[in-house]
C-alpha positions in Angstrom: -39.9 -312.9 1.7 -38.6 -313.4 5.2 -35.0 -312.0 5.6 -33.6 -314.0 8.5 -30.4 -313.4 10.3 -28.7 -315.6 12.9 -26.1 -314.1 15.2 -23.5 -316.3 16.9 -21.5 -314.9 19.8 -19.0 -317.3 21.4 -15.7 -317.4 23.3 -12.7 -319.3 22.0 -9.1 -319.5 23.2 -6.0 -319.5 20.9 -2.5 -319.0 22.2 -1.2 -318.1 18.8 -3.7 -315.2 18.4 -2.7 -313.7 21.7 1.0 -313.9 21.0 0.5 -312.4 17.6 -1.5 -309.4 18.9 0.9 -308.8 21.8 3.9 -309.0 19.4 2.3 -306.3 17.3 2.2 -304.0 20.3 5.7 -304.9 21.4 7.1 -304.0 18.0 6.4 -300.4 18.6 10.1 -299.6 19.5 10.2 -297.3 22.4 6.7 -298.2 23.7 6.5 -299.6 27.2 4.2 -302.6 27.7 2.6 -302.4 31.2 0.0 -305.2 31.5 -1.0 -308.5 30.1 -4.6 -308.4 31.4 -7.8 -307.4 29.7 -6.4 -303.8 29.5 -3.0 -303.3 27.9 -1.3 -299.9 28.2 1.4 -298.6 25.8 3.3 -295.3 26.2 5.1 -293.3 23.5 6.3 -289.7 23.1 6.2 -287.4 20.1 8.8 -284.6 20.0 8.5 -281.1 18.4 10.8 -278.4 17.2 11.1 -275.2 19.2 8.0 -273.0 19.0 6.4 -275.4 16.4 3.3 -277.6 16.5 3.9 -279.4 13.2 4.8 -283.0 13.3 8.4 -283.9 12.4 9.3 -286.8 10.2 10.3 -288.8 13.3 7.0 -288.0 15.0 5.1 -289.2 12.0 7.0 -292.5 12.1 6.0 -293.0 15.7 2.4 -292.4 15.0 2.5 -294.4 11.8 3.6 -297.4 13.9 1.0 -296.7 16.5 -2.1 -296.5 14.4 -2.1 -300.1 12.9 -1.7 -301.6 16.4 -4.7 -299.6 17.7 -6.8 -300.5 14.7 -6.1 -304.2 15.4 -7.1 -303.9 19.0 -10.6 -305.0 20.1 -11.2 -301.5 21.5 -9.0 -298.7 22.7 -8.7 -295.4 24.5 -6.1 -292.7 23.8 -4.7 -290.3 26.4 -2.7 -287.3 25.2 -0.7 -285.0 27.5 0.9 -282.0 25.8 4.0 -280.1 27.1 6.3 -277.2 26.2 9.7 -276.0 27.4 10.0 -273.0 29.8 10.7 -270.3 27.2 7.8 -267.9 26.4 4.9 -266.8 28.5 2.7 -269.3 30.4 -0.4 -268.4 28.3 1.4 -268.7 25.0 2.9 -272.1 26.0 -0.6 -273.3 27.1 -1.9 -272.5 23.5 1.2 -274.1 22.0 0.7 -277.3 24.0 -3.0 -277.4 22.9 -2.0 -277.0 19.2 0.5 -279.8 19.5 -2.1 -282.1 21.0 -4.6 -281.2 18.3 -2.0 -282.0 15.6 -1.4 -285.5 17.1 -5.1 -286.1 17.4 -5.9 -285.0 13.9 -3.1 -287.1 12.5 -4.4 -290.2 14.3 -7.9 -289.4 13.0 -6.5 -289.4 9.4 -5.3 -292.9 10.1 -8.8 -294.0 10.9 -8.9 -293.7 14.7 -12.0 -292.4 16.4 -11.8 -288.9 17.8 -14.3 -289.6 20.6 -11.9 -292.2 22.1 -9.2 -289.5 22.7 -8.8 -287.5 25.9 -6.4 -284.5 26.0 -4.7 -282.7 28.9 -2.6 -279.6 28.2 0.2 -278.9 30.7 2.0 -276.1 28.8 5.2 -275.2 30.7 3.9 -276.4 34.1 6.1 -279.5 34.1 9.1 -278.2 32.2 12.2 -279.5 33.9 15.1 -278.8 31.6 17.3 -275.7 31.4 19.7 -276.6 28.6 18.9 -276.5 24.9 19.4 -280.3 24.7 17.2 -280.8 27.7 14.5 -278.5 26.5 14.0 -280.7 23.5 12.7 -283.4 25.9 10.1 -280.9 27.2 8.7 -280.1 23.7 6.5 -283.2 23.4 3.2 -284.9 23.5 3.0 -288.1 25.6 0.7 -290.7 24.1 -0.8 -293.4 26.3 -2.7 -296.1 24.5 -5.1 -298.3 26.5 -5.9 -301.3 24.3 -8.8 -303.4 25.6 -9.4 -307.1 25.1 -12.5 -309.0 26.2 -12.4 -311.8 28.7 -16.0 -312.9 28.1 -19.2 -312.0 26.2 -20.4 -309.7 29.0 -17.4 -307.4 28.5 -17.9 -307.4 24.8 -21.5 -306.5 25.1 -20.8 -303.8 27.7 -18.3 -302.1 25.4 -20.7 -302.4 22.5 -23.4 -300.7 24.5 -21.1 -298.1 26.1 -22.2 -294.5 25.8 -25.7 -295.4 24.8 -27.3 -293.9 28.0 -29.5 -290.9 27.2 -29.6 -289.0 30.5 -32.0 -286.2 31.1 -32.2 -284.2 34.4 -35.7 -283.3 35.4 -37.5 -281.4 38.2 -39.2 -284.0 40.4 -41.9 -281.6 41.5 -43.4 -280.8 38.0 -44.5 -282.8 35.0 -41.7 -283.2 32.4 -41.7 -284.4 28.8 -38.6 -286.1 27.5 -37.9 -286.7 23.8 -35.2 -289.3 23.1 -32.8 -289.5 20.2 -34.9 -291.9 18.0 -38.2 -290.2 18.8 -39.4 -292.0 21.9 -41.5 -289.6 24.1 -41.7 -290.1 27.9 -44.1 -288.0 29.9 -43.1 -288.0 33.6 -45.8 -286.8 36.1 -44.8 -284.7 39.1 -43.5 -286.6 42.1 -43.4 -289.8 40.0 -40.3 -291.4 41.7 -39.3 -292.6 45.1 -36.4 -294.5 46.5 -36.7 -298.2 47.3 -37.6 -297.4 50.9 -40.5 -295.2 49.7 -38.9 -291.8 50.5 -39.0 -289.1 47.9 -35.8 -287.7 46.4 -35.0 -284.1 47.4 -32.6 -283.1 44.6 -32.6 -283.4 40.9 -33.7 -286.7 39.2 -31.9 -288.2 36.3 -34.0 -290.3 33.8 -31.9 -292.8 31.8 -33.3 -294.0 28.5 -32.1 -296.7 26.1 -33.8 -297.1 22.7 -33.7 -300.4 20.8 -35.3 -300.2 17.3 -32.8 -302.2 15.3 -30.9 -305.5 15.6 -27.6 -303.8 16.5 -29.3 -302.3 19.6 -31.0 -305.7 20.4 -27.7 -307.4 20.3 -25.9 -304.8 22.4 -28.5 -305.2 25.1 -29.1 -308.9 24.7 -32.8 -308.5 23.8 -35.0 -311.0 21.8 -38.7 -311.1 20.9 -40.2 -314.2 22.5 -42.8 -314.6 25.3 -42.8 -318.0 27.0 -41.6 -319.6 23.7 -44.0 -317.7 21.4 -42.6 -315.5 18.7 -43.3 -311.8 19.0 -43.3 -309.1 16.2 -41.7 -306.0 17.7 -42.4 -302.3 17.1 -39.5 -301.3 19.3 -38.1 -301.7 22.8 -37.2 -298.9 25.3 -35.6 -299.0 28.7 -36.5 -296.3 31.2 -34.8 -296.0 34.6 -34.2 -293.2 37.1 -31.8 -292.2 39.8 -31.1 -289.5 42.3 -27.9 -288.8 44.3 -26.4 -292.0 42.7 -29.2 -294.2 44.1 -31.8 -296.1 42.0 -35.5 -294.9 42.0 -38.7 -296.7 41.4 -42.2 -295.4 40.5 -44.3 -294.3 43.4 -47.4 -296.3 44.1 -50.2 -295.4 41.6 -47.8 -293.5 39.3 -47.5 -294.2 35.6 -45.3 -292.9 32.8 -46.8 -292.1 29.4 -44.5 -293.6 26.8 -44.9 -293.0 23.0 -43.0 -295.3 20.7 -42.7 -293.9 17.1 -44.4 -296.1 14.4 -43.8 -294.0 11.3 -47.6 -293.4 10.9 -48.3 -297.2 10.6 -50.5 -297.9 13.6 -51.3 -301.6 14.3 -54.2 -301.9 16.8 -53.0 -305.4 17.9 -49.7 -304.1 19.4 -49.5 -304.8 23.1 -47.3 -303.6 26.0 -44.8 -306.2 27.4 -42.5 -305.9 30.4 -39.1 -307.6 30.4 -38.5 -310.6 32.7 -34.8 -311.6 33.2 -34.0 -315.3 32.4 -31.0 -317.4 33.5 -29.2 -317.0 30.2 -28.8 -313.3 30.8 -31.5 -312.3 28.2 -35.1 -311.5 28.8 -38.5 -313.1 28.3 -41.4 -310.7 27.6 -44.5 -310.8 29.8 -47.8 -309.3 28.5 -48.9 -306.2 30.6 -52.6 -306.8 29.5 -52.6 -303.4 27.8 -53.0 -302.5 24.1 -51.2 -299.5 22.7 -53.4 -296.5 21.9 -53.1 -293.5 19.7 -53.9 -290.7 22.2 -51.4 -289.2 24.7 -54.1 -289.0 27.4 -56.1 -292.2 27.8 -59.8 -292.1 28.5 -60.5 -293.1 32.1 -63.7 -295.1 32.6 -64.5 -296.2 36.1 -66.4 -299.4 37.1 -68.5 -300.2 40.1 -67.0 -303.4 41.5 -69.1 -305.9 43.5 -67.6 -306.1 47.1 -68.2 -309.8 47.0 -65.7 -310.1 44.1 -62.8 -309.4 46.5 -64.0 -312.2 48.8 -64.2 -314.6 45.9 -60.6 -313.8 44.9 -59.4 -314.1 48.4 -60.9 -317.5 48.7 -58.9 -318.9 45.7 -56.5 -321.6 46.9 -53.0 -322.0 45.3 -51.3 -325.4 45.9 -47.9 -324.7 47.2 -45.0 -326.4 45.4 -42.8 -328.3 47.8 -39.6 -326.5 48.9 -36.7 -328.4 47.4 -34.0 -329.8 49.6 -30.6 -328.1 49.5 -27.9 -329.9 47.4 -26.2 -332.5 49.7 -22.6 -331.1 49.5 -20.5 -329.9 52.4 -18.3 -326.9 51.8 -16.7 -325.5 48.7 -15.1 -327.5 45.9 -11.7 -328.9 47.0 -8.7 -327.3 45.3 -8.1 -328.2 41.7 -5.5 -331.1 41.4 -2.1 -329.8 40.4 -0.3 -331.1 37.4 2.9 -332.9 38.6 6.2 -331.2 37.6 8.4 -333.2 35.2 11.8 -334.0 36.7 14.8 -332.1 35.4 16.8 -334.1 32.9 20.6 -333.9 33.6 22.8 -332.8 30.7 25.7 -335.0 29.8 29.1 -333.3 30.4 31.0 -332.2 27.3 34.4 -333.8 26.6 37.1 -331.1 26.3 38.6 -330.8 22.8 42.3 -330.1 22.6 42.1 -328.2 19.3 39.5 -325.8 20.8 41.6 -325.2 24.0 44.7 -324.5 22.0 42.9 -321.8 20.1 41.7 -320.3 23.5 45.3 -319.7 24.5 46.8 -318.8 21.1 47.1 -315.2 19.9 44.0 -314.4 17.9 43.2 -318.1 17.8 46.3 -318.8 15.6 47.9 -322.0 17.0 51.0 -321.6 14.9 51.9 -318.4 16.7 51.5 -319.9 20.3 54.7 -319.7 22.3 55.9 -322.4 24.8 54.4 -320.6 27.8 51.0 -320.4 26.3 51.3 -324.0 25.2 52.1 -325.1 28.7 49.0 -323.2 30.0 46.8 -324.8 27.4 48.2 -328.3 28.3 47.5 -327.7 32.0 44.0 -326.4 31.3 43.2 -329.3 29.1 44.4 -331.8 31.7 42.3 -330.0 34.4 39.2 -330.1 32.2 39.7 -333.8 31.3 39.8 -334.6 35.1 36.5 -332.6 35.5 35.0 -334.4 32.6 35.8 -337.9 34.1 34.4 -336.8 37.5 31.3 -335.3 36.0 30.7 -338.3 33.7 30.5 -340.6 36.7 28.2 -338.2 38.5 26.1 -337.9 35.3 25.5 -341.6 35.2 24.2 -341.5 38.8 22.0 -338.5 38.0 20.7 -340.2 34.8 19.7 -343.3 36.8 17.9 -341.1 39.3 16.2 -339.1 36.5 14.9 -342.3 34.9 13.5 -343.5 38.2 11.9 -340.1 38.7 10.4 -340.1 35.2 8.8 -343.5 35.9 7.2 -341.9 39.0 6.3 -338.8 37.0 4.4 -340.9 34.4 2.5 -342.6 37.2 1.8 -339.2 38.8 0.5 -337.9 35.4 -1.9 -340.8 35.2 -3.1 -340.2 38.7 -3.4 -336.5 38.0 -5.5 -337.2 34.9 -7.9 -339.4 36.9 -8.0 -337.0 39.9 -8.7 -334.0 37.6 -11.3 -335.9 35.7 -13.0 -336.8 39.0 -12.7 -333.2 40.3 -14.3 -331.8 37.1 -17.1 -334.4 37.3 -17.8 -333.3 40.8 -17.8 -329.6 39.7 -20.3 -330.5 37.0 -22.4 -332.5 39.4 -22.5 -329.6 41.9 -23.4 -327.1 39.2 -26.2 -329.5 38.0 -27.5 -329.7 41.5 -27.6 -325.9 41.9 -29.4 -325.5 38.6 -32.0 -328.0 39.4 -32.5 -326.6 42.9 -32.9 -323.1 41.4 -35.6 -324.3 39.0 -37.5 -326.1 41.8 -37.1 -323.2 44.2 -38.5 -320.8 41.6 -41.7 -322.8 41.5 -41.9 -323.0 45.3 -41.4 -319.2 45.6 -43.8 -318.3 42.9 -46.6 -320.5 44.4 -46.2 -318.9 47.8 -46.0 -315.4 46.2 -49.1 -316.1 44.1 -51.1 -317.0 47.2 -50.0 -313.7 48.8 -50.7 -311.7 45.7 -54.3 -313.0 45.5 -54.9 -311.7 49.0 -53.4 -308.3 48.1 -55.4 -308.0 44.8 -58.6 -309.1 46.6 -58.1 -306.3 49.2 -57.5 -303.7 46.5 -60.0 -304.8 43.9 -61.9 -301.5 44.1 -58.9 -299.7 42.8 -58.8 -298.9 39.0 -55.1 -300.0 38.8 -56.2 -303.5 40.0 -59.4 -304.3 38.3 -58.3 -302.7 35.0 -55.5 -305.3 34.7 -56.4 -308.0 37.1 -54.9 -311.1 35.6 -51.5 -309.7 34.5 -51.3 -307.4 37.4 -51.6 -310.5 39.7 -48.7 -312.1 37.8 -46.7 -308.9 38.1 -47.2 -308.8 41.8 -46.4 -312.5 42.3 -43.3 -312.3 40.1 -42.0 -309.3 42.0 -42.5 -311.0 45.4 -41.1 -314.3 44.0 -38.0 -312.5 42.7 -37.4 -311.0 46.2 -37.6 -314.5 47.7 -35.1 -315.8 45.1 -32.7 -312.9 45.9 -33.0 -313.7 49.6 -32.1 -317.3 48.7 -28.9 -316.1 47.0 -30.0 -316.1 43.3 -29.6 -312.7 41.7 -31.6 -311.8 38.5 -28.2 -310.7 37.1 -26.3 -313.9 36.0 -23.1 -312.0 36.1 -23.6 -311.4 39.9 -25.2 -314.8 40.5 -21.9 -316.5 41.2 -20.5 -313.7 43.3 -23.3 -313.0 45.7 -22.0 -313.7 49.2 -23.7 -316.6 50.8 -25.4 -318.1 47.7 -25.0 -321.7 46.6 -22.4 -320.8 44.0 -20.2 -319.2 46.6 -20.8 -321.9 49.3 -20.7 -325.0 47.1 -18.3 -324.0 44.3 -16.2 -321.1 45.7 -15.3 -317.8 44.1 -11.7 -319.0 43.6 -12.8 -321.8 41.3 -15.3 -319.6 39.5 -12.7 -316.9 38.9 -9.5 -318.9 38.3 -10.4 -322.3 36.8 -10.0 -321.8 33.0 -12.7 -324.3 32.0 -15.3 -323.1 34.5 -17.5 -321.5 31.8 -17.2 -324.5 29.5 -18.2 -326.9 32.3 -21.1 -324.6 33.2 -22.2 -324.6 29.6 -22.0 -328.4 29.4 -24.3 -328.5 32.5 -27.0 -326.4 30.9 -26.7 -328.4 27.6 -27.2 -331.7 29.5 -30.1 -330.5 31.7 -33.7 -331.5 30.7 -35.7 -328.7 29.1 -36.7 -326.0 31.7 -40.5 -326.2 32.0 -40.8 -323.9 35.0 -42.1 -321.0 32.9 -44.9 -323.2 31.6 -45.6 -324.5 35.1 -45.9 -320.9 36.3 -48.3 -320.1 33.5 -50.4 -323.1 34.5 -50.4 -322.0 38.1 -51.6 -318.5 37.1 -54.2 -320.0 34.8 -55.5 -322.3 37.5 -56.7 -319.2 39.5 -59.5 -318.9 37.0 -59.1 -315.1 36.8 -58.3 -314.8 33.1 -61.9 -314.8 32.0 -62.9 -312.4 34.8 -60.1 -310.1 33.9 -61.0 -310.2 30.2 -64.6 -309.4 31.0 -63.6 -306.4 33.1 -61.4 -305.1 30.4 -64.1 -305.5 27.8 -66.5 -303.5 30.0 -63.9 -300.8 30.4 -63.3 -300.7 26.6 -67.0 -300.4 26.0 -67.2 -297.4 28.4 -64.2 -295.8 26.8 -65.8 -296.0 23.4 -68.6 -293.9 24.7 -66.1 -291.3 25.6 -64.2 -291.2 22.3 -62.9 -287.8 21.5 -64.5 -285.8 18.6 -62.9 -285.2 15.2 -61.1 -282.0 16.2 -59.4 -283.9 19.1 -58.1 -286.5 16.6 -55.6 -284.0 15.3 -53.8 -284.2 18.6 -53.1 -287.9 18.1 -49.4 -288.7 17.7 -47.9 -291.0 15.1 -46.8 -293.3 17.8 -47.8 -296.3 19.9 -48.7 -294.9 23.3 -49.1 -296.8 26.6 -49.2 -296.1 30.3 -46.2 -297.7 31.9 -46.2 -298.7 35.6 -42.8 -300.4 35.8 -39.3 -299.1 35.2 -36.9 -301.1 33.0 -37.3 -302.5 29.5 -40.7 -302.4 27.8 -41.6 -303.8 24.4 -44.2 -302.8 21.8 -45.1 -306.3 20.4 -47.8 -308.5 19.0 -47.9 -312.3 19.0 -46.9 -313.8 15.6 -49.5 -316.1 14.2 -48.9 -317.7 10.8 -50.5 -320.9 9.5 -47.5 -321.7 7.2 -45.3 -324.7 8.0 -42.6 -324.0 10.6 -39.2 -325.6 10.9 -36.2 -325.5 13.2 -33.1 -323.7 12.3 -30.2 -325.8 13.4 -26.6 -324.5 13.6 -23.8 -327.0 14.3 -21.7 -325.3 17.0 -19.8 -327.4 19.6 -18.2 -324.5 21.3 -19.7 -322.0 23.8 -22.0 -319.7 21.9 -24.9 -317.4 22.1 -27.1 -317.3 18.9 -29.9 -315.1 17.7 -32.2 -315.5 14.7 -33.4 -312.2 13.1 -36.4 -312.2 10.7 -36.8 -308.8 9.1 -40.2 -309.0 7.5 -42.0 -310.1 10.7 -39.7 -307.9 12.9 -38.6 -310.6 15.2 -35.4 -311.8 16.8 -35.3 -315.2 18.4 -32.7 -316.8 20.7 -31.2 -320.2 19.7 -30.6 -322.7 22.5 -28.0 -325.4 22.7 -28.8 -329.1 22.8 -26.7 -332.1 23.8 -25.6 -332.8 20.3 -23.4 -329.8 19.9 -26.1 -327.8 18.1 -28.0 -324.6 18.6 -31.7 -324.6 17.7 -34.4 -322.0 17.0 -38.0 -323.1 16.7 -40.9 -322.1 14.5 -39.2 -320.4 11.6 -40.7 -320.3 8.0 -39.5 -323.2 5.9 -37.5 -322.4 2.8 -36.9 -318.8 3.6 -33.6 -317.0 2.9 -31.4 -316.9 6.0 -28.3 -314.9 6.6 -26.1 -316.3 9.3 -24.1 -313.7 11.2 -21.4 -315.0 13.5 -19.6 -313.1 16.3 -17.2 -314.7 18.7 -14.2 -313.9 20.9 -10.8 -315.3 20.2 -8.2 -314.2 22.8 -10.2 -311.1 23.6 -10.7 -310.0 20.0 -14.0 -310.0 18.2 -14.3 -312.3 15.2 -17.0 -311.8 12.5 -18.5 -314.0 9.8 -21.5 -313.9 7.5 -23.1 -316.6 5.3 -26.5 -317.2 3.6 -28.7 -320.3 3.7 -32.3 -321.4 3.4 -34.3 -322.6 6.5 -34.1 -326.4 6.4 -30.8 -326.6 4.6 -27.6 -327.8 6.2 -25.8 -324.9 8.0 -22.7 -323.6 6.1 -19.2 -323.4 7.6 -18.4 -320.0 9.0 -15.3 -318.1 7.9 -14.4 -315.7 10.6 -12.1 -312.6 10.4 -10.7 -310.5 13.3 -12.7 -307.3 13.7 -12.1 -304.3 16.0 -15.0 -302.9 17.9 -15.5 -300.0 15.5 -15.9 -302.3 12.4 -18.0 -304.7 14.4 -20.5 -301.9 15.2 -20.5 -300.9 11.5 -21.4 -304.5 10.5 -24.1 -304.8 13.1 -25.7 -301.6 12.0 -26.1 -303.0 8.5 -28.6 -305.6 9.9 -32.3 -304.5 9.4 -35.6 -305.5 11.0 
């Protein structure tokens, strides 16, 4: 049976939720609230008896108040600074401060807080300021600084989920190195494998950074799915490999390849292929076949072919029709400022008529009118007469102010109507501009790819005698065209990172929308989501596939690979060499970044859509355990999210994650594919608990 999960990630605003969470922090008595942004800092101090590191009753009360607030936060970091007074030796006081900090940390751990989120600094007597017994009590303390994080958007949540997942290994650039990652991935790095973007070699140590994704929790953290141009893939695992030196990114030198072994538990599927990640506009990835099957041996057999020189000439002669370059959207300058809501006029308050009984009590001893003497009565009478005159004067003025207020209110109501119309028109213009940019980007992608494909054909024709070219002609051509096309798109102002897309200086988002609108308009993300929901289906990926297929090189590439395979079979290792085979999927990797060990999913059973009713901004995934696949769900114009091609009648577990005022919310329901989607019941969940729930998902 197919066990299918659907993950929903969305962003939702609720003033009540924010007020409730901030109130919880403010209730911590002596704590000082410093910030109302995505990072809130609260300070407290825990005091100790002389020469002691045990917590006092009062200290426990402070920490008891503190722990629930942190457990309710989306995420947190704790900073402890430990101090002593100036009595005793410096070394003894350093040890005493360390013991006090450890006591606080251990107590917070007992309350359920995570030890790895706590940093400690021991000052000992270095900052002791007091010389009296009373003053020294203030020096015997541990200061606790709590940084409570909230999430402004999905990117921040995912960044925190994936924090501390880097596996960094420092290697010697000048010799072959073998790296074994935490979950069993093996990476063999040849000597002199890396260069900087400008082609120069690093002189110092090289850091290789590995991320492993073998379960849904890791897929979600890194926003990975298993589809290739709309087709479902069955995954054997995903791995990201990058490198840096001196803080700068590296790439593989020309002709260099890494050998990567992905563990398979001894279950080798000969149909598994290597795929490279290709970023998509939603921030996820689409997987592109590398034209290479995974093998069992660490060292591949290397058969060489004799290539007819005329083959290069035939490839160079292939013509690629150039897609027309789209015209820039016809807007001048950035979005005008957002219309401002008119301010309601101040309503005057009617003057209060003085009351003789109240004034008498004001001048009477202890408010007892019976005990008031003649002098006090005279003062009360004079004050009452004075206040009555003020009341008459103020009443006349109030009538005038009230008439003015009513006139101003009439103008305010008209101004509100005008504001509503102006703001509606302003937002419609914003939506129209975003639509123009999105359509321009689609058309520009096709134009750039067609130009890049023509150049890539010339390059491949020139290098057709090289093994790296003829052994993977078709997909190698696509790789080269995609790389050149990506460079053209970046030059045009479209970054492959959607988080940076709107912030790159000079691009259309900056010039036609403006960073101020993008950063400060509260509904910007919602409007942008509406734009993508209203756009026609993006067919540029299929158009590019047709462009590539039109070169006619697929059959030639397949025949070359078949010839290589036949020659490799003649060189198969003997039985004794089979013992050296690893229980892994092994491939030669020529690109840094994410790779995937997958096969295309082919099942003749009836397929159906999974439709989730969700009118709010959301990101959805569908996870099917028995076929080891995770699909994205895409929004339509009817307030729904849809995944295609899932088995009818199979059990589905719907997992929902969303943001509500910076706090993660989680829900889980079950259904069958084809049934009406159930209502989701969400509960607030700190990051620690959210990770625990995600790790329960299986694939």
